[in-house]
Structures are given as structure tokens and as C-alpha cells.
N, C-alpha and C positions, 0 to 999 in steps of 0.2 A: 326387333331383332335387325341388328346392322347387318349389311352385307357387303363386302368388300368385293369391287369389281375389277381386275386386271385387264388393263387393255395391252395386247400384244399386235406388233405387225412381223412382217416377214424380213427376215436380214436375209445373209448371204447363204447358199445352197438350200433356202426355203426353210429355215429356222429359226421358230419364231423367238423375238426376242422381246423383252419388258419396256415400254415405250418411258416406263417411269426414271429410268436413266439418261434419257435424252431429253425429257423435260426436266430434269434437273441440271442438265448440263446447259440446257437453254437458258435457263434462271441465274447460272452462276455467270454466263458468259454477259446476259443482259446488266448483270449488276454490276462487275466489271468493267465494261464499254460507259455505263453511266456514272461509274465512281470517279475513273480517269478521266472524264470530260473535263472535271474541275481543276486538275492537274495544273495544266498550261495557266489556267487564270490565276492560281495562286500563287505559282511562279513568277509569273508577270507581276502581280499586285507586290509580291513580296520583294522582288527587285526593284522594280520602280519608286515602291511606296506611295505610289498614288491608287486609289481605286476611285478617280473622280468620274469614269466613263461608266460606272455600274450604278444600275438602279438601285436606290436602296431601298425601295416597295418593292421590288419585284423580289429582291433577295432575301429580304423579311419575311413575303409570303413563302417562298419557295423553303426555306430554312423552316417555318411554323410546319408546313405540307410535310417535309422529310421527316421531323421528329414525329407527327403524327401518325405517318405509315412505319414509323420504326416502332412504336408503342403498338400499333396495331398487331405487327408481325410477332412481337413479342406475344403478344396474348396469344399468336395461334401458333408459336413455337418453331416458326419457318427460317432455321438457320443460317441458310446461305444467303436470303434476302435481310435477315437482322444485319449479317454485317456488313453487306453493301451499303444498305442505308445507314447504318453508324459511323463509317467510314466518308462517305458523300456528306452527312451531317458534319463531321469534321472538318472537311475539307469546306464545304460551303459556308459553316458556322466563322474559319476564319478568314474569309473574305469578310463576311459582315462585320464581325469584330474590327477587322482592318479599315471598313468603310466606317463606320462609327465612332470608331475611338482614337485612331492613329491613323494620322495623316502628315505626310513630308516628314518622317522621321521621329513624330514626337507625340504623345497621347493628346487629344483634344479635351482642355479641361474645361472649357467653355459649353461646350454641348452641341455647337451647332453642325447642322449636316452641309 
């Protein structure tokens, strides 16, 4: 037998408020912050056409970890986190793509890093 427990806190005028709303806001705010953190790097990498100062190892591990988190959250059906992970994966993946395949405005065809 499953039992749903609803946690409540007291808000304005002592009225109980559902904490699930605040937990959702907290999760969405965290997702927005972690996703937007990559925007300046994507813009800089794209405008300078250089990813020389970025560690390919760190970025590869990060993108792999983010993909795994995305798959985990899809399995759980946690849509706010799924959307944040998907957006972060696109941003970090674009930097990794640029680092591995494009440098100096032209594709790398020799495979050198």
C-alpha cells in the first residue's frame, strides 16, 4: 500500500502552503542557472572561432554525464529537469563539437586535437 505524504509549511497569516510548489521553483531556478552558465562560453567560442582554452577531456566527461542525467530523468518523467538537461546538453555539446571538429573557421579533417 502506497502512502502519499504531503509536507506543508505555514505561509502568510499562518495558512498552510504546499511545499511542492517551492521545490518545483527551486528545481526550475537551478536548471535555468546551470543551463545559462554555458551561454557565455558558447557565444565566446562561436565568435572567436576558438576553443583552445577548453579541456576536451573535461568537456567530454561533462557532456557524457549530462546525457546520462538526461536519460535518468526521462526514465523518472521529471520534465523540468529533463528540459534543463536537454538545453545544457545542446549548449555543452556545441562547444564539444566546435572543439573536436571545427577550429579557426574550418572543419578539422585530420582529426587532430
